[in-house]
VOGU-12382 format. One record per residue: residue number from 0; residue in three letters; x, z, y of N, C-alpha, C in turn. Coordinates in Angstrom, 2 decimals. Atoms other than C-alpha are relative to their C-alpha. Layout:
REM residues N
NUM,ALA,X,Z,Y,X,Z,Y,X,Z,Y $
...
***
This chain:
REM residues 66
0,MET,1.01,-0.88,0.55,10.99,2.02,19.89,-0.88,-0.75,-0.98 $
1,THR,0.88,0.73,0.92,8.74,-0.65,18.36,0.77,-0.56,-1.20 $
2,MET,-0.81,0.48,1.12,11.63,-1.90,16.21,0.05,1.05,-1.10 $
3,GLY,-0.03,-1.08,0.98,11.94,1.47,14.51,-1.36,0.22,-0.65 $
4,LEU,1.35,-0.15,0.52,8.18,1.78,14.15,-0.33,-1.13,-0.98 $
5,GLY,0.25,1.14,0.88,7.99,-1.70,12.62,0.70,0.14,-1.34 $
6,ILE,-0.74,-0.18,1.24,10.67,-0.92,10.07,-0.63,1.10,-0.84 $
7,VAL,0.64,-1.10,0.73,9.02,2.38,9.13,-1.32,-0.46,-0.62 $
8,LEU,1.27,0.48,0.52,5.63,0.70,8.74,0.20,-0.98,-1.15 $
9,LEU,-0.31,0.93,1.09,7.12,-2.08,6.62,0.41,0.74,-1.27 $
10,LEU,-0.43,-0.77,1.16,8.84,0.41,4.34,-1.15,0.77,-0.64 $
11,LEU,1.16,-0.71,0.53,5.69,2.48,3.99,-0.96,-0.96,-0.71 $
12,GLY,0.88,0.98,0.62,3.65,-0.64,3.21,0.52,-0.48,-1.34 $
13,VAL,-0.60,0.43,1.27,6.07,-1.81,0.53,-0.10,1.11,-1.03 $
14,TRP,0.11,-1.12,0.92,6.16,1.65,-1.02,-1.44,0.19,-0.47 $
15,GLN,1.40,-0.16,0.37,2.35,1.88,-0.97,-0.43,-1.09,-0.98 $
16,GLY,0.31,1.08,0.93,2.03,-1.51,-2.65,0.61,0.24,-1.37 $
17,TYR,-0.67,-0.31,1.26,4.56,-0.52,-5.31,-0.71,1.14,-0.74 $
18,ALA,0.70,-1.12,0.62,2.77,2.78,-5.94,-1.36,-0.42,-0.53 $
19,SER,1.31,0.47,0.46,-0.58,1.00,-6.24,0.13,-0.81,-1.29 $
20,VAL,-0.22,0.79,1.20,0.75,-1.49,-8.79,0.39,0.90,-1.17 $
21,ARG,-0.41,-0.94,1.05,2.41,1.31,-10.75,-1.18,0.82,-0.51 $
22,TYR,1.18,-0.76,0.39,-0.84,3.33,-10.75,-0.96,-0.87,-0.80 $
23,PHE,0.87,0.91,0.74,-2.86,0.29,-11.88,0.52,-0.22,-1.41 $
24,ARG,-0.57,0.19,1.33,-0.47,-0.31,-14.77,-0.17,1.25,-0.86 $
25,GLN,0.19,-1.24,0.74,-0.69,3.35,-15.77,-1.44,0.13,-0.48 $
26,ILE,1.40,-0.03,0.40,-4.49,3.16,-15.80,-0.26,-0.99,-1.12 $
27,LYS,0.21,1.04,1.00,-4.38,-0.05,-17.82,0.56,0.41,-1.36 $
28,GLN,-0.64,-0.38,1.25,-2.03,1.41,-20.44,-0.57,1.29,-0.59 $
29,HIS,0.36,-1.32,0.49,-3.26,4.99,-20.68,-1.44,0.40,0.29 $
30,GLY,1.38,-0.33,-0.33,-6.86,4.82,-19.51,-0.86,0.12,-1.26 $
31,THR,0.92,-0.20,1.12,-9.52,6.11,-21.88,-1.42,0.01,0.55 $
32,ALA,1.39,-0.09,-0.43,-13.27,6.54,-21.77,-0.19,1.13,1.00 $
33,GLY,0.09,-1.12,-0.93,-12.66,9.75,-19.85,0.59,-0.27,1.36 $
34,THR,-0.59,0.36,-1.29,-10.86,7.96,-17.04,-1.12,-0.26,1.00 $
35,SER,1.01,0.17,-1.04,-12.82,8.04,-13.81,-0.22,-1.47,0.31 $
36,SER,0.30,1.39,-0.36,-14.58,4.84,-12.91,0.47,-0.32,1.42 $
37,PHE,-0.50,0.22,-1.34,-13.26,5.29,-9.38,1.51,-0.21,0.05 $
38,ALA,-1.46,0.15,0.03,-9.62,5.01,-10.50,0.42,-1.40,0.44 $
39,LEU,-0.35,1.36,-0.42,-9.56,1.23,-10.08,-0.28,-0.21,1.48 $
40,LEU,0.28,0.08,-1.43,-11.16,1.58,-6.67,1.13,0.65,0.80 $
41,ALA,-1.12,-0.67,-0.67,-8.37,3.99,-5.71,1.23,-0.90,0.01 $
42,ALA,-1.15,0.91,0.06,-5.72,1.52,-6.88,-0.20,-1.17,0.96 $
43,TRP,0.30,1.12,-0.89,-7.41,-1.32,-4.98,0.14,0.40,1.46 $
44,SER,-0.08,-0.42,-1.40,-7.76,0.65,-1.76,1.43,0.34,0.40 $
45,GLY,-1.42,-0.21,-0.29,-4.11,1.68,-2.01,0.72,-1.29,0.28 $
46,ALA,-0.63,1.31,-0.23,-3.08,-1.96,-2.28,-0.42,-0.57,1.35 $
47,VAL,0.47,0.48,-1.30,-5.23,-2.86,0.73,0.71,0.74,1.13 $
48,MET,-0.70,-0.79,-1.03,-3.66,-0.03,2.72,1.45,-0.45,0.13 $
49,GLY,-1.36,0.52,-0.05,-0.22,-1.34,1.79,0.08,-1.31,0.77 $
50,ILE,0.03,1.28,-0.72,-1.14,-4.81,3.07,-0.19,0.24,1.49 $
51,ILE,0.23,-0.32,-1.41,-2.43,-3.30,6.31,1.26,0.55,0.65 $
52,LEU,-1.24,-0.57,-0.55,0.78,-1.31,6.80,1.07,-1.08,0.17 $
53,ILE,-0.98,1.08,-0.12,2.93,-4.39,6.15,-0.35,-0.89,1.19 $
54,ALA,0.41,0.82,-1.13,0.89,-6.42,8.63,0.28,0.70,1.33 $
55,ALA,-0.28,-0.74,-1.23,1.18,-3.67,11.25,1.50,0.06,0.27 $
56,GLY,-1.46,0.00,-0.17,4.94,-3.50,10.64,0.51,-1.31,0.54 $
57,ILE,-0.40,1.32,-0.49,5.33,-7.23,11.15,-0.45,-0.18,1.45 $
58,MET,0.47,0.12,-1.39,3.21,-7.06,14.30,0.87,0.83,0.94 $
59,ALA,-0.85,-0.83,-0.85,5.36,-4.23,15.65,1.38,-0.65,0.19 $
60,LEU,-1.31,0.64,-0.10,8.57,-6.12,14.89,-0.03,-1.25,0.90 $
61,THR,0.08,1.20,-0.83,7.33,-9.25,16.66,-0.38,0.30,1.44 $
62,GLY,0.30,-0.37,-1.37,6.38,-7.30,19.78,-1.47,-0.12,0.37 $
63,TYR,1.43,0.14,-0.28,2.61,-7.60,19.46,-0.55,1.20,0.74 $
64,PHE,0.53,-1.22,-0.61,2.03,-4.00,20.57,0.59,0.30,1.38 $
65,SER,-0.62,-0.32,-1.28,4.25,-4.11,23.67,-0.49,-0.87,1.12 $
***
């Protein structure tokens, strides 16, 4: 059970990190004066969430939760 959960959390974390980097690059290339000032905060918090998911996935795979 924890093996499957760990793999799912790892995959979600990697995807979240990839999506955050992709969003940051989009803001950097296409951002204008009308771009919300909270856009970079959203990209940053997405990256942090990805790191948390990856850490939780590794902890689940190593048996920390059992």
